[in-house]
Every structure is written in C-alpha cells, then in structure tokens.
C-alpha distance (Angstrom), angle and dihedral (degrees) to the residues before:
residue distance angle dihedral
M1 . . .
N2 3.90 . .
D3 3.77 105.0 .
K4 3.82 95.1 -4.8
I5 3.78 117.0 132.0
M6 3.83 107.7 -127.0
T7 3.78 130.6 -152.0
I8 3.77 121.5 -131.7
R9 3.80 89.5 -102.6
E10 3.79 91.1 54.4
M11 3.74 91.7 46.0
C12 3.86 90.9 50.6
E13 3.80 90.4 50.4
A14 3.78 95.8 45.0
Y15 3.81 95.9 47.3
D16 3.76 101.9 27.8
V17 3.77 94.7 -121.1
T18 3.83 133.8 128.8
P19 3.75 126.1 -111.0
R20 3.78 87.8 -116.0
T21 3.86 90.2 57.9
L22 3.82 90.2 51.6
R23 3.83 91.8 49.1
F24 3.83 90.7 46.1
Y25 3.88 90.6 55.1
E26 3.73 88.9 45.8
A27 3.83 91.0 52.4
K28 3.82 89.1 48.0
E29 3.83 87.0 52.4
L30 3.81 93.1 -121.5
I31 3.85 93.2 122.1
F32 3.90 126.7 28.5
P33 3.81 111.0 -156.5
I34 3.75 118.3 -173.2
R35 3.79 110.9 -105.2
D36 3.81 116.2 -134.6
G37 3.86 103.2 175.3
Q38 3.80 103.7 -63.8
K39 3.78 92.6 -17.7
R40 3.79 123.5 101.5
L41 3.80 114.7 -151.2
F42 3.79 119.1 -165.6
T43 3.84 123.9 -149.4
K44 3.74 130.6 -154.7
R45 3.79 87.8 -94.1
D46 3.77 91.5 55.1
R47 3.83 89.7 50.6
A48 3.81 92.1 50.8
R49 3.83 90.7 48.4
L50 3.82 91.5 48.8
K51 3.82 91.4 51.8
L52 3.76 89.1 53.5
I53 3.77 93.1 46.4
L54 3.82 91.9 49.9
R55 3.81 92.1 46.5
G56 3.86 90.7 47.9
K57 3.80 91.5 49.0
R58 3.85 91.0 49.8
F59 3.76 88.8 52.1
G60 3.80 91.8 50.1
F61 3.81 99.2 -107.9
S62 3.70 116.6 154.6
L63 3.81 119.6 -115.9
E64 3.84 88.2 -112.9
E65 3.87 90.7 54.2
I66 3.77 89.7 49.2
R67 3.76 91.8 48.6
Q68 3.78 90.3 50.8
L69 3.81 91.1 50.1
L70 3.78 93.1 48.1
D71 3.88 91.2 49.0
L72 3.78 89.0 55.6
Y73 3.79 91.4 62.9
H74 3.79 91.5 84.9
M75 3.82 98.6 52.0
G76 3.79 92.1 112.9
D77 3.81 94.7 -125.6
Q78 3.80 98.2 107.4
Q79 3.83 90.1 -94.6
L80 3.77 93.8 -62.3
T81 3.82 93.1 131.2
Q82 3.87 91.9 45.5
L83 3.80 93.4 48.5
S84 3.81 93.3 43.4
R85 3.77 91.3 51.6
S86 3.83 92.6 43.3
Y87 3.80 88.8 52.6
E88 3.81 92.8 51.8
I89 3.75 93.4 46.4
G90 3.80 89.6 46.0
K91 3.85 92.1 52.0
E92 3.86 89.5 49.8
R93 3.76 91.0 48.3
L94 3.78 92.3 48.6
R95 3.81 90.4 52.0
D96 3.81 89.4 51.1
M97 3.78 92.9 47.3
E98 3.83 91.4 48.9
Q99 3.75 90.8 49.9
Q100 3.78 90.8 48.8
R101 3.85 90.0 48.7
D102 3.77 91.0 51.7
E103 3.80 93.6 48.2
L104 3.82 88.8 48.8
T105 3.73 92.5 49.2
E106 3.86 89.8 51.4
A107 3.83 91.6 46.9
I108 3.86 88.8 49.8
E109 3.78 91.6 52.6
D110 3.81 92.1 47.2
L111 3.85 90.2 51.1
K112 3.76 91.9 49.2
D113 3.79 90.6 51.5
Q114 3.81 89.9 49.3
L115 3.77 90.8 48.5
K116 3.78 91.0 51.4
W117 3.85 90.8 49.9
G118 3.84 90.1 47.7
E119 3.81 91.3 50.6
K120 3.76 91.0 52.0
V121 3.81 92.3 48.8
I122 3.79 92.1 47.4
L123 3.77 91.2 48.5
S124 3.78 91.0 49.7
L125 3.77 93.5 48.1
Q126 3.85 89.9 48.4
Q127 3.76 91.4 51.5
Q128 3.85 89.9 49.4
D129 3.80 88.7 49.1
N130 3.79 91.6 49.2
K131 3.85 91.8 51.1
K132 3.80 91.6 51.4
A133 3.79 91.2 48.4
A134 3.88 89.2 50.6
E135 3.74 93.5 50.4
C-alpha cells in the first residue's frame, strides 16, 4: 500500500469510510484524487491527508481547522509550523473536552439525585395508594 494508487473502493475498505465521505472531502478540497474518467484514484498523499482528516474529526476539530493544518504542511520548515499549530489546537480541544466531561459528570449526578427523589416519591405515593385500597 506504500506508493500504490488506490481506488475509491479500496480507500473505503482501508479507512472505513463511505464513497460519499471521500467525495465530500474532495469537494471541500481536503483531498485531491486523480480523475481518470469517472474513476477517482488516490495517492499516498491523499491517504496521508485522509488519515489526518479522520483523526482531526475524531478529536472534534472543525473542517476549517483541519484544512488550515493540512495547508501548513508545505511551509518548508520540516512541518514545525504544522506540528506547533496542531499542538495548540489539540490543547484547546482537550480543554474543551475536559470541560464537557466535567459538565456531563455534573449533569449525570444531578439526574441520579432526581431519580432517587422520584423513586422515593413514587414509593410513598404507592404506599398511600395501597393503604387506601386496604381500607
């Protein structure tokens, strides 16, 4: 798979994406497959870019952030600018994710408390209902 040109089907199988996803990234000018009639042929560069796109999406980066990072690859500084910017965006994203996790944890605890309260109220009402039925 090193320098091999891959078809859209091979790309889909290798990276667990749909043809629609690949066409979308092509339309957004994030990947640039070779066009051979109706065929799309993907190079090693396309595969590398797709890996970065998928990783960025998994981390919650926007497509615009991903585009900016991909564009920094050709700065001529051995990827220093790209890696530095990726690092900064990654740190920001990690802070956001940790904050979301903390907020979610708090919401979960609040919901558990409400469910415990609800359970007690339901039990109390059932007991009252049972007493009335027994009288």
